[in-house]
VOVEXPA-708682 format. One record per residue (C-alpha): x, y, z; residue number from 1. Coordinates in steps of 0.25 Angstrom, whole numbers, always signed. Layout:
<rec><east>X</east><north>Y</north><up>Z</up><seq>NUM</seq></rec>
...
//
This chain:
<rec><east>+43</east><north>+218</north><up>+239</up><seq>1</seq></rec>
<rec><east>+37</east><north>+224</north><up>+251</up><seq>2</seq></rec>
<rec><east>+51</east><north>+227</north><up>+258</up><seq>3</seq></rec>
<rec><east>+56</east><north>+233</north><up>+244</up><seq>4</seq></rec>
<rec><east>+44</east><north>+242</north><up>+245</up><seq>5</seq></rec>
<rec><east>+47</east><north>+246</north><up>+259</up><seq>6</seq></rec>
<rec><east>+62</east><north>+249</north><up>+255</up><seq>7</seq></rec>
<rec><east>+57</east><north>+258</north><up>+244</up><seq>8</seq></rec>
<rec><east>+48</east><north>+266</north><up>+253</up><seq>9</seq></rec>
<rec><east>+60</east><north>+267</north><up>+263</up><seq>10</seq></rec>
<rec><east>+68</east><north>+273</north><up>+251</up><seq>11</seq></rec>
<rec><east>+57</east><north>+282</north><up>+248</up><seq>12</seq></rec>
<rec><east>+57</east><north>+287</north><up>+262</up><seq>13</seq></rec>
<rec><east>+72</east><north>+289</north><up>+262</up><seq>14</seq></rec>
<rec><east>+71</east><north>+297</north><up>+249</up><seq>15</seq></rec>
<rec><east>+59</east><north>+305</north><up>+254</up><seq>16</seq></rec>
<rec><east>+67</east><north>+309</north><up>+267</up><seq>17</seq></rec>
<rec><east>+80</east><north>+313</north><up>+260</up><seq>18</seq></rec>
<rec><east>+75</east><north>+318</north><up>+246</up><seq>19</seq></rec>
<rec><east>+80</east><north>+332</north><up>+249</up><seq>20</seq></rec>
<rec><east>+94</east><north>+326</north><up>+253</up><seq>21</seq></rec>
<rec><east>+93</east><north>+317</north><up>+241</up><seq>22</seq></rec>
<rec><east>+89</east><north>+329</north><up>+232</up><seq>23</seq></rec>
<rec><east>+77</east><north>+322</north><up>+226</up><seq>24</seq></rec>
<rec><east>+67</east><north>+331</north><up>+234</up><seq>25</seq></rec>
<rec><east>+63</east><north>+339</north><up>+221</up><seq>26</seq></rec>
<rec><east>+61</east><north>+326</north><up>+213</up><seq>27</seq></rec>
<rec><east>+47</east><north>+321</north><up>+209</up><seq>28</seq></rec>
<rec><east>+41</east><north>+310</north><up>+218</up><seq>29</seq></rec>
<rec><east>+42</east><north>+300</north><up>+208</up><seq>30</seq></rec>
<rec><east>+57</east><north>+303</north><up>+207</up><seq>31</seq></rec>
<rec><east>+59</east><north>+302</north><up>+222</up><seq>32</seq></rec>
<rec><east>+52</east><north>+288</north><up>+222</up><seq>33</seq></rec>
<rec><east>+60</east><north>+283</north><up>+211</up><seq>34</seq></rec>
<rec><east>+73</east><north>+288</north><up>+218</up><seq>35</seq></rec>
<rec><east>+68</east><north>+280</north><up>+230</up><seq>36</seq></rec>
<rec><east>+66</east><north>+268</north><up>+222</up><seq>37</seq></rec>
<rec><east>+79</east><north>+269</north><up>+215</up><seq>38</seq></rec>
<rec><east>+86</east><north>+271</north><up>+228</up><seq>39</seq></rec>
<rec><east>+79</east><north>+259</north><up>+234</up><seq>40</seq></rec>
<rec><east>+81</east><north>+250</north><up>+222</up><seq>41</seq></rec>
<rec><east>+96</east><north>+254</north><up>+219</up><seq>42</seq></rec>
<rec><east>+95</east><north>+250</north><up>+205</up><seq>43</seq></rec>
<rec><east>+82</east><north>+251</north><up>+197</up><seq>44</seq></rec>
<rec><east>+76</east><north>+254</north><up>+184</up><seq>45</seq></rec>
<rec><east>+64</east><north>+262</north><up>+179</up><seq>46</seq></rec>
<rec><east>+57</east><north>+249</north><up>+176</up><seq>47</seq></rec>
<rec><east>+59</east><north>+244</north><up>+190</up><seq>48</seq></rec>
<rec><east>+54</east><north>+258</north><up>+195</up><seq>49</seq></rec>
<rec><east>+42</east><north>+257</north><up>+186</up><seq>50</seq></rec>
<rec><east>+38</east><north>+243</north><up>+191</up><seq>51</seq></rec>
<rec><east>+40</east><north>+245</north><up>+206</up><seq>52</seq></rec>
<rec><east>+26</east><north>+245</north><up>+213</up><seq>53</seq></rec>
<rec><east>+30</east><north>+259</north><up>+219</up><seq>54</seq></rec>
<rec><east>+30</east><north>+266</north><up>+205</up><seq>55</seq></rec>
<rec><east>+20</east><north>+257</north><up>+197</up><seq>56</seq></rec>
<rec><east>+7</east><north>+262</north><up>+202</up><seq>57</seq></rec>
<rec><east>+9</east><north>+277</north><up>+201</up><seq>58</seq></rec>
<rec><east>+21</east><north>+281</north><up>+192</up><seq>59</seq></rec>
<rec><east>+22</east><north>+279</north><up>+177</up><seq>60</seq></rec>
<rec><east>+35</east><north>+275</north><up>+170</up><seq>61</seq></rec>
<rec><east>+36</east><north>+289</north><up>+164</up><seq>62</seq></rec>
<rec><east>+36</east><north>+295</north><up>+178</up><seq>63</seq></rec>
<rec><east>+46</east><north>+285</north><up>+183</up><seq>64</seq></rec>
<rec><east>+55</east><north>+289</north><up>+171</up><seq>65</seq></rec>
<rec><east>+54</east><north>+304</north><up>+173</up><seq>66</seq></rec>
<rec><east>+57</east><north>+302</north><up>+188</up><seq>67</seq></rec>
<rec><east>+69</east><north>+293</north><up>+185</up><seq>68</seq></rec>
<rec><east>+74</east><north>+304</north><up>+175</up><seq>69</seq></rec>
<rec><east>+72</east><north>+315</north><up>+185</up><seq>70</seq></rec>
<rec><east>+80</east><north>+307</north><up>+195</up><seq>71</seq></rec>
<rec><east>+91</east><north>+304</north><up>+184</up><seq>72</seq></rec>
<rec><east>+92</east><north>+319</north><up>+180</up><seq>73</seq></rec>
<rec><east>+94</east><north>+323</north><up>+194</up><seq>74</seq></rec>
<rec><east>+105</east><north>+313</north><up>+196</up><seq>75</seq></rec>
<rec><east>+98</east><north>+305</north><up>+207</up><seq>76</seq></rec>
<rec><east>+98</east><north>+292</north><up>+199</up><seq>77</seq></rec>
<rec><east>+107</east><north>+285</north><up>+188</up><seq>78</seq></rec>
<rec><east>+105</east><north>+275</north><up>+178</up><seq>79</seq></rec>
<rec><east>+115</east><north>+263</north><up>+175</up><seq>80</seq></rec>
<rec><east>+113</east><north>+252</north><up>+165</up><seq>81</seq></rec>
<rec><east>+109</east><north>+238</north><up>+171</up><seq>82</seq></rec>
<rec><east>+120</east><north>+228</north><up>+170</up><seq>83</seq></rec>
<rec><east>+110</east><north>+217</north><up>+167</up><seq>84</seq></rec>
<rec><east>+102</east><north>+225</north><up>+156</up><seq>85</seq></rec>
<rec><east>+108</east><north>+237</north><up>+149</up><seq>86</seq></rec>
<rec><east>+94</east><north>+242</north><up>+145</up><seq>87</seq></rec>
<rec><east>+91</east><north>+244</north><up>+160</up><seq>88</seq></rec>
<rec><east>+95</east><north>+257</north><up>+167</up><seq>89</seq></rec>
<rec><east>+97</east><north>+255</north><up>+182</up><seq>90</seq></rec>
<rec><east>+93</east><north>+267</north><up>+191</up><seq>91</seq></rec>
<rec><east>+101</east><north>+270</north><up>+203</up><seq>92</seq></rec>
<rec><east>+102</east><north>+282</north><up>+213</up><seq>93</seq></rec>
<rec><east>+114</east><north>+291</north><up>+209</up><seq>94</seq></rec>
<rec><east>+124</east><north>+294</north><up>+219</up><seq>95</seq></rec>
//
C-alpha cells in the first residue's frame, strides 16, 4: 500500500509541475488531485476515488462528483462501460 501511495504522490508532483502544459492550471485543487489519481490508476471509478485514503478524510462524495464533472466537461477524462459490470463507468484520461 505504501508504494502505491508513493506513486500517487509522484503522479501529483508531475501534474503540479506540468499543469499549465496539461491545461488544468485553472481547475480546482480537487479536480487536479482527481486527475492525478486517474492518471495513476489508469482505470478507476468514482467509488474507488471516494474510498481511497487520500480522499476519504477531507473530500465529500458530492465534491468528488463535481470535480469529475469538471474534468469531463473540459475533455480531460472519459467514461467507458466496464466489461465486467455494465453499471460501472470506468474513468480514464482522455488522449
